[in-house]
C-alpha atoms as one frame of an Amber mdcrd trajectory, in Angstrom:
protein
-155.112 -43.011  20.576-157.284 -41.323  18.062-159.625 -43.698  16.232-157.363
 -44.097  13.191-154.274 -44.531  15.340-156.066 -47.218  17.390-156.626 -49.254
  14.246-153.142 -48.587  12.882-151.401 -49.670  16.088-153.536 -52.783  16.438
-154.207 -52.210  20.122-157.348 -53.200  21.948-159.255 -50.404  23.664-161.695
 -51.323  26.392-164.239 -49.171  28.175-164.439 -49.094  31.955-166.944 -47.265
  34.212-164.406 -44.605  35.211-162.356 -44.361  32.068-160.713 -46.204  29.254
-157.696 -48.482  29.198-155.703 -49.674  26.258-153.417 -52.680  26.348-151.002
 -52.770  23.464-148.126 -54.935  22.350-145.637 -52.824  20.469-142.894 -53.771
  18.062-140.164 -51.684  16.473-137.900 -53.064  13.752-134.129 -52.536  14.120
-133.274 -48.828  13.963-136.925 -47.644  14.096-137.003 -44.200  15.767-140.534
 -44.823  17.077-143.447 -42.426  17.251-142.873 -38.698  16.732-143.206 -36.444
  19.808-146.612 -37.034  21.374-148.512 -37.137  24.648-151.028 -39.350  26.388
-153.786 -37.860  28.577-153.208 -40.397  31.352-150.464 -42.608  32.723-148.850
 -45.418  30.773-147.117 -48.452  32.276-145.113 -51.006  30.356-142.305 -53.516
  30.126-139.771 -54.257  27.407-140.051 -57.914  26.417-137.159 -58.133  23.956
-134.395 -55.779  22.779-133.851 -52.208  23.984-136.067 -49.134  23.848-134.729
 -45.582  23.828-137.155 -43.578  25.979-137.278 -39.839  26.538-139.891 -37.840
  28.412-139.992 -34.070  28.760-137.675 -32.890  31.536-135.792 -36.205  31.743
-132.654 -37.338  29.925-133.102 -40.082  27.350-132.499 -43.549  28.752-132.259
 -47.110  27.520-134.801 -49.630  28.808-133.669 -53.222  28.331-135.608 -56.489
  28.106-137.190 -57.266  31.470-137.208 -53.644  32.641-140.376 -51.639  33.258
-141.194 -48.069  32.246-143.924 -45.580  32.973-144.922 -42.055  32.077-147.314
 -39.762  33.910-149.235 -38.618  30.844-151.104 -35.334  30.854-149.128 -32.349
  29.607-145.764 -34.185  29.501-144.306 -34.639  26.005-143.058 -38.117  25.129
-140.131 -37.414  22.770-138.751 -40.888  22.052-139.829 -44.521  22.211-137.673
 -45.983  19.479-135.550 -49.076  19.068-132.133 -48.407  20.576-130.535 -51.147
  18.454-130.030 -51.454  14.720-129.511 -55.231  14.781-132.514 -56.638  16.701
-136.178 -55.667  17.103-137.666 -54.343  20.325-140.956 -55.710  21.632-142.887
 -54.244  24.546-146.271 -54.268  26.183-147.945 -51.151  27.565-151.193 -50.224
  29.301-152.419 -46.647  28.892-155.254 -45.063  30.869-157.324 -42.010  30.015
-160.609 -40.252  30.534-163.550 -41.238  28.337-163.807 -39.222  25.147-160.144
 -38.200  25.069-157.717 -39.626  22.504-155.035 -41.918  23.915-152.355 -40.467
  21.625-151.908 -36.891  20.377-149.033 -35.704  18.202-147.285 -32.519  19.361
-146.952 -29.837  16.683-143.602 -28.265  15.782-144.689 -24.847  17.090-145.369
 -26.264  20.550-142.081 -28.198  20.530-140.230 -24.953  19.767-142.126 -23.091
  22.493-141.265 -25.762  25.100-137.667 -26.505  24.027-136.347 -25.250  27.390
-138.192 -28.128  29.109-136.285 -30.801  27.190-133.287 -32.296  28.955-129.864
 -31.705  27.362-129.150 -34.172  24.564-126.046 -36.380  24.572-123.458 -35.198
  22.078
């Protein structure tokens, strides 16, 4: 994540000889839609510890990840559309490890113009 986002999310970034890894414990209150559309420069691997996360990556339909289930995203150019709490009655807690090249931000918001340009890459939404 960018420097300010690192501090805001409370994650711990560590430097490794070939890159950077960030281990983060996330929490979303009931009904929280999560981060706006964004991308990570490298892969991210995680597991939902409690509750349910609504996950959507570019080119894939949205899906629910329940407590005990793992998730991953390839990073790079892929847009991460959703990572919100799927429930409005309980929080969701998760842990995630993100990898990236040194000097690159771990988290970059995607601007509206790019979302519009790439709308054909988003999977059909449930009605």
